[in-house]
N, C-alpha and C positions, 0 to 999 in steps of 0.2 A: 615719800619718806615717812617712816614710822615715828611715833612720838617717843621721846625719852622719858624714863621714869627714874626716880631715886632708888638705888639698890636697897637702902635701909628702910624707907617708909612707903615706897610705891607712889609718891606724889610726883606730879608732872609739872609743877610750877617752880621755876628757879629764878634767882636774882644774879645777874652777872656782876662779879666783883672786880675781876681783871681778866686778861686774855685766857689764862689757864685755870681760873677759879670761879666757881659759882656757889651760891648759897641756896640750899633747899629750904622750903618752908618749915621743915622739922628742925632746922638749926644746924645741920651738918654741912661742913664745907666740902664741896666736891672738887677735887683737883686732878684726879686721874680718870682716864676713860673707864677703868674698871669700877668706878663708883656709880656708873649709870647702867641702866638696863633698857633695852628696847622692848616694846610691848610684845613683839613676836620672838625675839631672840636675845640672849644675853651678850652677844658679841657685836662689836662695832666694826664696820668696814673702814678702811683707811680713808676712802673718799668722804664718807660721812663725817669722820672726825675732822678732816681738814675744812669741810664746809661749816661745821659748828664753830671751829676756831675763827674762821673768817667772819662769821656772823657776829660773834662776840667782840672781835676786834673792831668791826664796823660800828657796833653800838657804842663802844668806848670812845672811838674817834669822834662820833657825833656829839657825845657829851663834852669832849675837850673843845670841839669847835664852838659849841654853845658858850663855854666859858670864855673863849677868845673873843667872841662877839660881845659878851658882857664887859670884858676888860678893854675892848677896842685894840687888841694886839694884832695888827695886820700881818706882820711877818710870820708869826706862828699860825695865824689863820690860813695863810696861803700854803704853808708847809703841810698843815694837817688836811686841808681840802685836797691837795695833790695826793697825799697818802690815802685818803678816803676813796678817791677815784680809782687808784691802783687796786685797792682792796676789793672794791665793788666789781671791777673788771675781772679780777682773779676769781671771785665768787661765781660770777655768771659763766666764766670760762670753765670752772670746775663742774658746775651744774650741767653744762652742755656736754662735757666729757663724760660725766656720770650717765647722762641719758643715752649717749652713744654706746657706752659699754653695756648698758642694760638692753638696748635694742639689738646689739650684736649677739647677746646671749639668748635671744628669742623671747625676752620678757617685754611687756609693755609698760610704759611710764605714764602716769596720769598727773 
């Protein structure tokens, strides 16, 4: 998978603020897929967008789980860990699906 860069400054480092919002180092809030560019192409594929959303959701869930551990909230912890497992499974399943589609098109995936 190619690296994403900010459309405005070309920087590749982002901070995840929420599921659909990241903050670039230049200070711009990136909320739409059109705010990003890939190094090789300005367009995103749907599979890559879903993977990016799943990764940011997993990151946010891990933060929330850490808060639950600090507050010793077992019920919320159980709920969030279940949601984390589901999200991680969906991410690995989408990666496998993406690899399969690339192999069907005659391209190799490394």
